[in-house]
C-alpha positions as CSV (number, residue, x, y, z in Angstrom):
1,X,0.0,0.0,0.0
2,X,2.7,2.5,1.0
3,X,4.8,1.5,-2.0
4,X,1.9,2.2,-4.3
5,X,1.4,5.6,-2.7
6,X,5.1,6.5,-3.0
7,X,5.2,5.4,-6.7
8,X,2.1,7.5,-7.4
9,X,3.6,10.5,-5.6
10,X,6.8,10.1,-7.5
11,X,5.0,9.9,-10.9
12,X,3.1,13.1,-9.9
13,X,6.4,14.9,-9.1
14,X,8.0,13.7,-12.3
15,X,5.0,14.8,-14.4
16,X,5.0,18.3,-12.7
17,X,8.7,18.6,-13.4
18,X,8.2,17.7,-17.1
19,X,5.4,20.2,-17.4
20,X,7.6,23.0,-15.9
21,X,10.4,22.1,-18.3
22,X,8.0,22.1,-21.3
23,X,6.6,25.5,-20.2
24,X,10.1,27.0,-19.9
25,X,11.0,25.7,-23.4
26,X,7.8,27.1,-24.9
27,X,8.3,30.5,-23.2
28,X,11.9,30.6,-24.4
29,X,10.8,29.7,-28.0
30,X,8.1,32.2,-28.1
31,X,10.4,34.9,-26.7
32,X,13.0,34.2,-29.3
33,X,10.5,34.0,-32.1
34,X,9.1,37.5,-31.3
35,X,12.4,39.1,-30.6
36,X,12.7,42.5,-32.2
37,X,16.3,43.5,-32.0
38,X,15.5,47.0,-33.2
39,X,14.2,47.6,-29.7
40,X,17.5,46.6,-28.2
41,X,20.4,49.0,-27.6
42,X,23.9,49.2,-29.3
43,X,25.3,49.0,-32.8
44,X,24.1,45.4,-33.2
45,X,24.6,44.9,-36.9
46,X,28.2,46.3,-36.6
47,X,29.0,43.9,-33.8
48,X,27.5,41.0,-35.7
49,X,29.6,41.7,-38.8
50,X,32.6,41.6,-36.6
51,X,31.5,38.1,-35.4
52,X,31.2,39.3,-31.8
53,X,29.4,36.9,-29.5
54,X,26.2,38.2,-27.7
55,X,26.1,37.7,-24.0
56,X,22.7,37.5,-22.4
57,X,21.6,38.1,-18.8
58,X,19.2,35.1,-18.9
59,X,18.6,32.3,-21.5
60,X,15.9,33.3,-23.9
61,X,16.5,37.0,-23.5
62,X,16.1,39.0,-26.7
63,X,18.7,41.7,-26.1
64,X,22.3,41.1,-25.2
65,X,23.8,43.0,-22.2
66,X,27.2,43.0,-23.8
67,X,29.2,41.4,-26.7
68,X,32.4,39.3,-26.5
69,X,34.7,40.8,-29.1
70,X,37.9,39.5,-27.4
71,X,39.0,37.9,-30.7
72,X,39.6,41.4,-32.1
73,X,42.4,42.1,-29.6
74,X,44.3,39.0,-30.9
75,X,44.4,40.2,-34.4
76,X,47.7,41.2,-36.0
77,X,48.2,44.5,-37.7
78,X,50.2,42.6,-40.3
79,X,47.3,40.5,-41.6
80,X,43.8,41.1,-43.0
81,X,40.6,39.5,-41.7
82,X,37.4,38.9,-43.5
83,X,34.4,36.6,-43.0
84,X,36.3,34.3,-40.5
85,X,39.4,34.0,-42.7
86,X,42.9,35.4,-42.3
87,X,44.8,36.8,-45.3
88,X,48.5,37.7,-45.7
89,X,49.8,40.8,-47.4
90,X,49.2,40.4,-51.1
91,X,46.4,37.8,-51.0
92,X,43.2,38.5,-52.8
93,X,39.7,37.6,-51.6
94,X,38.0,35.0,-53.7
95,X,34.7,36.1,-55.3
96,X,32.9,33.1,-53.7
97,X,33.9,34.2,-50.3
98,X,31.9,37.5,-50.3
99,X,28.3,38.4,-51.0
100,X,28.7,41.9,-52.4
101,X,29.4,41.8,-56.2
102,X,30.7,45.4,-56.1
103,X,33.7,44.4,-54.0
104,X,36.1,43.6,-56.9
105,X,39.7,42.3,-56.6
106,X,40.0,43.1,-52.9
107,X,43.7,42.7,-52.0
108,X,45.3,42.7,-48.5
109,X,47.7,45.6,-48.4
110,X,49.5,47.6,-45.7
111,X,47.9,51.0,-45.2
112,X,49.5,54.4,-44.5
113,X,49.0,53.8,-40.8
114,X,51.0,50.6,-40.9
115,X,47.8,48.4,-40.4
116,X,46.9,45.8,-43.0
117,X,43.6,46.3,-44.7
118,X,41.9,45.5,-48.0
119,X,42.0,47.7,-51.1
120,X,39.2,47.0,-53.7
121,X,38.8,48.2,-57.3
122,X,36.2,50.9,-57.9
123,X,33.2,49.8,-60.0
124,X,32.0,52.5,-62.4
125,X,28.3,52.2,-62.7
126,X,27.1,55.7,-63.8
127,X,25.0,55.8,-66.9
128,X,21.8,57.7,-67.9
129,X,18.4,56.1,-67.5
130,X,15.9,57.0,-70.3
131,X,12.5,58.3,-69.4
132,X,10.0,55.5,-68.7
133,X,12.8,53.1,-67.9
134,X,14.4,52.0,-64.6
135,X,17.6,50.4,-63.3
136,X,17.2,46.7,-62.7
137,X,20.0,45.6,-60.5
138,X,20.6,41.8,-60.3
139,X,21.5,40.6,-56.8
140,X,24.6,38.9,-58.2
141,X,25.9,41.8,-60.3
142,X,27.2,45.2,-59.3
143,X,25.9,47.8,-61.8
144,X,22.7,46.4,-63.1
145,X,21.1,47.3,-66.4
146,X,18.4,49.5,-67.9
147,X,15.0,48.0,-68.2
148,X,12.4,49.7,-70.4
149,X,9.0,48.0,-70.1
150,X,6.7,47.9,-73.1
151,X,3.0,46.9,-73.5
152,X,4.0,43.5,-74.9
153,X,7.1,42.9,-72.8
154,X,7.5,40.4,-70.1
155,X,7.9,43.1,-67.5
156,X,4.2,43.1,-66.5
157,X,4.7,41.2,-63.3
158,X,4.4,43.3,-60.2
159,X,5.3,42.7,-56.5
160,X,3.3,44.3,-53.7
161,X,5.7,45.0,-50.7
162,X,5.0,47.3,-47.7
163,X,2.2,49.0,-49.6
164,X,4.4,49.8,-52.6
165,X,4.2,48.3,-56.1
166,X,7.4,47.2,-57.9
167,X,7.7,46.0,-61.5
168,X,9.6,42.9,-62.5
169,X,13.3,43.6,-62.2
170,X,13.0,46.4,-59.7
171,X,14.8,46.3,-56.3
172,X,13.2,46.9,-52.9
173,X,14.2,46.9,-49.3
174,X,11.6,45.2,-47.1
175,X,10.7,47.0,-43.9
176,X,10.6,43.9,-41.8
177,X,14.0,42.8,-43.1
178,X,16.0,46.1,-43.3
179,X,19.3,44.3,-43.8
180,X,18.1,42.7,-47.1
181,X,18.0,43.9,-50.7
182,X,15.4,42.1,-52.8
183,X,14.3,42.0,-56.4
184,X,10.9,41.6,-57.9
185,X,11.2,38.3,-59.9
186,X,8.7,35.7,-61.1
187,X,7.8,33.4,-58.3
188,X,8.0,36.0,-55.5
189,X,5.3,35.3,-52.9
190,X,6.3,37.7,-50.1
191,X,9.0,35.5,-48.6
192,X,12.3,37.4,-48.5
193,X,14.6,34.5,-49.2
194,X,17.0,33.4,-52.0
195,X,17.0,33.9,-54.9
196,X,14.8,37.0,-54.4
197,X,16.8,38.5,-51.6
198,X,20.3,38.7,-50.2
199,X,21.8,40.3,-47.1
200,X,23.4,43.7,-47.5
201,X,27.0,43.6,-46.4
202,X,28.1,46.9,-44.7
203,X,31.7,45.9,-45.5
204,X,32.9,46.6,-42.0
205,X,35.9,44.2,-42.0
206,X,36.6,44.9,-45.7
207,X,36.8,48.7,-45.5
208,X,37.4,49.7,-41.8
209,X,40.4,47.7,-40.7
210,X,42.2,50.8,-39.3
211,X,39.1,51.8,-37.4
212,X,38.6,48.3,-35.9
213,X,42.2,48.1,-34.8
214,X,42.1,51.5,-33.2
215,X,38.7,50.9,-31.5
216,X,36.9,53.7,-33.4
217,X,33.1,53.2,-33.0
218,X,30.8,53.6,-36.0
219,X,28.7,56.8,-36.3
220,X,25.1,56.8,-37.6
221,X,22.9,59.5,-39.0
222,X,20.2,60.9,-36.8
223,X,17.4,59.1,-38.7
224,X,19.2,55.7,-38.8
225,X,18.7,52.9,-36.3
226,X,22.1,51.9,-35.0
227,X,20.8,48.4,-34.4
228,X,20.4,47.4,-38.0
229,X,22.0,50.2,-40.2
230,X,25.4,50.6,-41.9
231,X,27.3,53.5,-40.4
232,X,28.2,56.7,-42.3
233,X,31.6,57.2,-40.7
234,X,33.7,56.4,-37.6
235,X,34.9,58.4,-34.7
236,X,38.5,57.9,-33.7
237,X,40.2,59.1,-30.5
238,X,42.2,62.3,-30.5
239,X,44.1,64.2,-27.7
240,X,41.1,66.3,-26.8
241,X,38.6,63.5,-26.3
242,X,37.4,63.1,-22.7
243,X,34.8,61.2,-20.7
244,X,31.9,63.1,-19.1
245,X,32.7,61.3,-15.9
246,X,33.2,61.9,-12.2
247,X,30.2,60.1,-11.0
248,X,29.4,56.7,-9.5
249,X,27.2,54.4,-11.7
250,X,25.5,51.1,-11.0
251,X,27.3,48.3,-13.0
252,X,25.6,45.2,-11.9
253,X,22.3,44.6,-10.1
254,X,21.6,41.5,-8.0
255,X,18.1,41.2,-6.2
256,X,18.4,43.8,-3.4
257,X,22.0,44.6,-4.1
258,X,23.8,47.2,-6.2
259,X,27.5,46.9,-6.9
260,X,28.9,50.4,-7.4
261,X,32.3,51.1,-8.9
262,X,34.1,54.4,-9.7
263,X,34.9,55.2,-13.3
264,X,38.0,53.4,-14.7
265,X,38.2,50.9,-11.9
266,X,40.2,48.0,-13.4
267,X,40.5,45.8,-10.3
268,X,37.5,43.6,-11.2
269,X,37.7,41.5,-14.3
270,X,34.0,41.0,-14.6
271,X,33.3,44.7,-14.3
272,X,36.0,45.5,-16.8
273,X,34.3,43.2,-19.3
274,X,31.2,45.4,-18.9
275,X,32.9,48.5,-20.2
276,X,33.1,50.2,-23.6
277,X,36.4,50.8,-25.3
278,X,37.2,54.0,-27.2
279,X,40.8,54.1,-28.3
280,X,42.7,53.8,-25.0
281,X,39.8,55.2,-23.0
282,X,37.5,53.0,-20.9
283,X,33.8,53.9,-20.5
284,X,31.3,52.7,-17.9
285,X,27.8,51.9,-19.0
286,X,26.0,55.3,-19.3
287,X,29.2,57.3,-19.8
288,X,29.4,59.7,-22.6
289,X,32.1,61.3,-24.7
290,X,32.5,65.0,-25.1
291,X,31.7,66.5,-28.5
292,X,33.3,68.7,-31.1
293,X,36.9,67.7,-30.6
294,X,37.4,67.3,-34.3
295,X,35.2,67.3,-37.4
296,X,34.1,63.7,-36.9
297,X,32.7,64.4,-33.4
298,X,30.7,67.6,-34.2
299,X,27.1,67.1,-33.1
300,X,27.9,63.4,-32.5
301,X,26.7,61.9,-29.2
302,X,28.6,58.8,-28.1
303,X,27.4,56.8,-25.1
304,X,28.3,53.4,-23.7
305,X,25.1,51.3,-23.9
306,X,26.1,47.8,-24.7
307,X,29.8,47.0,-24.3
308,X,32.4,46.9,-25.7
309,X,31.5,49.5,-28.5
310,X,29.9,52.9,-27.7
311,X,26.8,53.9,-29.6
312,X,27.5,57.0,-31.6
313,X,24.8,58.9,-33.5
314,X,24.6,62.4,-35.1
315,X,22.2,64.7,-33.4
316,X,19.3,66.1,-35.5
317,X,19.8,69.5,-37.1
318,X,17.1,71.1,-34.8
319,X,19.2,70.0,-31.8
320,X,22.7,70.8,-33.0
321,X,24.2,73.2,-35.5
322,X,27.1,71.4,-37.3
323,X,28.5,74.8,-38.4
324,X,28.9,75.9,-34.8
325,X,32.2,74.4,-33.5
326,X,35.7,75.4,-32.4
327,X,38.5,75.9,-35.0
328,X,40.3,72.6,-35.5
């Protein structure tokens, strides 16, 4: 009798445990499925192109609290790096190893700053488009071609995307997938997948080797989303750059406990991992850089949101006048 009761109780406990595990899995799956990274902080796309590893506070979280970019500190200034591969001076990237057809003959060379980086040929794609025609840019070619639809032509197919109408051969950028470029082709049914779409490569590793090596954060326009946009420029450290510091900030919160550390405290390895790097300066979460120390920092706000790269964005014109700055 007692044995039967114990077995029944054990089965009940086991069943309850399995139900809890199933619920946790479902919650995690739903959370990941509905994750909108544009609501997160930091230059996410930039960090992803650098193959930095996201670190989350809890499993199933949508937004990372920081990124592990430690592999960048192990890079040599005498070699080039692209898409997980290492290149020696003089080596050329194979066409099949990159997704952007406009990157032609990219060769690893030593720059004026003594840091190895890629130099690519410039594609000349300027040509006039006649009235009534449009530029049809194939996803696997750089310049595209002129398409002039006629009443009896095959270019009668249209694609409806985000309330806009596109003719066959036209390119579009879907709002729900802002990092993709797509083309209206026969067979498109609203799914932004190959062969209709490909991911836009910002070319971070290909064109910004010096900035990456010197820990120069990307800068975005005021109307861009740093989470999923390609930057317009980078801000590199100069002798006049300073932190707007001198305060105590909360670095880590535990239920009921706050760990407070003064700025530039390097005695704690965990806390040091939760800092942003700007040149040789170290920023706490929430710290900001001063502005207008050179042309690249005029009306540019840089704040440490998600380590290790500060989020830098140009202020709107109605908030800051780019013509009003000291003489450089």
